[in-house]
ZAMARGU-4260 file (C-alpha; in steps of 0.2 Angstrom, whole numbers, plus 5000, padded with zeros to 4 digits):
<rodrens>
0) 4761/5054/4948 | 4757/5059/4931 | 4778/5054/4922 | 4780/5078/4919 | 4777/5078/4938
5) 4790/5061/4944 | 4805/5068/4930 | 4803/5084/4942 | 4802/5075/4957 | 4812/5064/4972
10) 4808/5051/4987 | 4814/5053/5005 | 4817/5038/5017 | 4797/5038/5020 | 4792/5040/5004
15) 4789/5059/5004 | 4791/5067/4985 | 4802/5080/4985 | 4803/5095/4969 | 4815/5091/4959
20) 4824/5104/4950 | 4829/5091/4934 | 4815/5097/4920 | 4818/5116/4921 | 4832/5113/4910
25) 4846/5117/4924 | 4855/5100/4921 | 4851/5095/4904 | 4865/5083/4907 | 4860/5073/4918
30) 4859/5053/4907 | 4879/5058/4910 | 4883/5066/4922 | 4874/5048/4928 | 4885/5039/4918
35) 4900/5046/4924 | 4894/5043/4944 | 4892/5026/4938 | 4907/5021/4933 | 4915/5034/4950
40) 4902/5019/4960 | 4910/5003/4955 | 4928/5008/4958 | 4926/5011/4974 | 4913/5001/4980
45) 4928/4988/4972 | 4940/4998/4981 | 4930/4997/4995 | 4927/4976/4996 | 4947/4976/4996
50) 4948/4984/5009 | 4931/4978/5023 | 4939/4959/5011 | 4920/4957/5011 | 4906/4958/4997
55) 4898/4978/4993 | 4884/4978/4988 | 4878/4996/4976 | 4864/5006/4973 | 4859/5009/4957
60) 4869/5030/4959 | 4857/5045/4958 | 4859/5066/4954 | 4844/5072/4965 | 4841/5089/4959
65) 4833/5100/4974 | 4830/5117/4982 | 4844/5118/4993 | 4834/5119/5010 | 4827/5103/5009
70) 4841/5092/5002 | 4839/5085/5025 | 4823/5079/5019 | 4827/5069/5006 | 4839/5060/5015
75) 4827/5059/5034 | 4842/5056/5044 | 4842/5075/5054 | 4846/5066/5072 | 4858/5052/5068
80) 4876/5049/5073 | 4885/5050/5056 | 4903/5049/5052 | 4913/5061/5039 | 4927/5059/5027
85) 4930/5076/5020 | 4939/5076/5004 | 4940/5095/4993 | 4941/5098/4973 | 4951/5115/4971
90) 4954/5129/4957 | 4939/5129/4941 | 4934/5114/4943 | 4928/5114/4963 | 4920/5101/4973
95) 4914/5093/4991 | 4916/5076/4995 | 4906/5069/5009 | 4906/5045/5013 | 4895/5046/5028
100) 4892/5031/5038 | 4884/5029/5054 | 4895/5031/5068 | 4892/5014/5075 | 4897/5007/5057
105) 4912/5020/5055 | 4918/5012/5072 | 4917/4991/5063 | 4924/4998/5049 | 4937/5005/5059
110) 4940/4989/5070 | 4940/4978/5053 | 4953/4987/5047 | 4965/4987/5063 | 4962/4969/5066
115) 4953/4974/5081 | 4942/4964/5090 | 4932/4968/5099 | 4926/4990/5097 | 4931/4993/5117
120) 4950/4992/5111 | 4948/5006/5096 | 4956/5024/5104 | 4950/5037/5093 | 4964/5039/5087
125) 4963/5022/5077 | 4946/5026/5071 | 4953/5045/5064 | 4965/5036/5055 | 4957/5019/5048
130) 4941/5033/5041 | 4956/5042/5034 | 4963/5030/5025 | 4945/5020/5021 | 4941/5038/5013
135) 4955/5043/5002 | 4957/5024/4995 | 4937/5028/4991 | 4934/5042/4986 | 4951/5041/4977
140) 4946/5026/4965 | 4929/5035/4962 | 4937/5052/4955 | 4950/5039/4946 | 4940/5033/4938
145) 4932/5047/4932 | 4946/5056/4931 | 4953/5041/4915 | 4937/5041/4907 | 4939/5057/4905
150) 4950/5065/4904 | 4951/5079/4919 | 4962/5078/4932 | 4956/5077/4948 | 4965/5080/4963
155) 4959/5081/4980 | 4962/5089/4993 | 4970/5075/5012 | 4952/5067/5019 | 4946/5076/5035
160) 4935/5066/5047 | 4920/5072/5057 | 4905/5067/5066 | 4891/5075/5072 | 4871/5073/5068
165) 4868/5071/5049 | 4859/5088/5048 | 4874/5097/5056 | 4888/5087/5044 | 4879/5095/5027
170) 4872/5113/5034 | 4891/5119/5031 | 4888/5112/5011 | 4871/5117/5010 | 4877/5137/5014
175) 4892/5134/5003 | 4880/5128/4988 | 4864/5142/4992 | 4877/5155/4989 | 4882/5147/4971
180) 4865/5142/4967 | 4845/5141/4978 | 4849/5125/4967 | 4859/5107/4978 | 4865/5098/4962
185) 4870/5081/4972 | 4876/5065/4967 | 4873/5049/4977 | 4877/5031/4981 | 4873/5017/4995
190) 4885/5005/4999 | 4882/4989/5010 | 4888/4974/5016 | 4880/4957/5011 | 4878/4955/5029
195) 4865/4964/5032 | 4874/4977/5041 | 4872/4997/5035 | 4882/5003/5025 | 4889/5021/5016
200) 4883/5036/5011 | 4894/5045/4996 | 4887/5061/4993 | 4895/5075/4980 | 4892/5092/4977
205) 4900/5098/4962 | 4900/5115/4954 | 4891/5121/4941 | 4910/5123/4929 | 4914/5105/4935
210) 4897/5097/4928 | 4901/5106/4911 | 4918/5100/4910 | 4916/5082/4913 | 4900/5083/4901
215) 4910/5090/4887 | 4924/5078/4890 | 4914/5064/4890 | 4901/5067/4878 | 4918/5070/4868
220) 4927/5051/4870 | 4909/5044/4870 | 4909/5049/4850 | 4926/5046/4846 | 4923/5029/4852
225) 4911/5011/4842 | 4891/5010/4849 | 4897/4996/4858 | 4915/5003/4870 | 4905/5016/4876
230) 4888/5006/4880 | 4904/4995/4889 | 4913/5008/4896 | 4899/5013/4908 | 4888/4997/4909
235) 4886/4998/4929 | 4869/4987/4932 | 4858/4989/4949 | 4863/4984/4964 | 4877/4977/4959
240) 4891/4964/4969 | 4909/4967/4970 | 4916/4950/4978 | 4931/4955/4978 | 4941/4944/4991
245) 4938/4924/5000 | 4948/4929/5014 | 4942/4927/5032 | 4929/4940/5040 | 4934/4946/5056
250) 4921/4944/5070 | 4916/4961/5076 | 4908/4960/5095
</rodrens>
């Protein structure tokens, strides 16, 4: 793959190449948005680590700009049973936000949060309450970190919980995106529990207006900061591990 094609592509879980639209200038400020995502993801991982009382690994956040209809192909989780916490930014700075976990992983996390030793003892009401609280804290931490950096107030709606197959969960958001543009711009990062279990995925679908505001504010901040301060503030290394608590972990049966 040549350099130009690599810049225009993303790779799904099967190693297949999906065309990426960044190279055609539909998102010329990719690097700034990437750095803002790094800041938010680091804070969100810290919050998740505090909640679960164990180490959380985060992959380097990515920004994808792909044709809307190809987004499900990017993730290749079509029929995987998935639990999603959904929150939204309203107004001019609109953004849809999804925190996704495989269904069984969501139940294990709810058990950890409620100090329940057996998954069979977790009721649907307990799971819903725990996952909504988790989404509120993790997504809130992500947005708060970006808000503090840019000075832009980001106030989300209360969390909502839904369980379905992966494609069905994101279809509504993709329909909305397709009405605005033929290209979906998505921020995503992976959270993984270091005991080997699958973690969660955070997806954001920012509006063009929100992208412009965040980029403008970030540029203003970086122009007024010293280079060393700017680099330190946006640094978030790949596969970083956040270890907040050494408290004993609950074993889930």
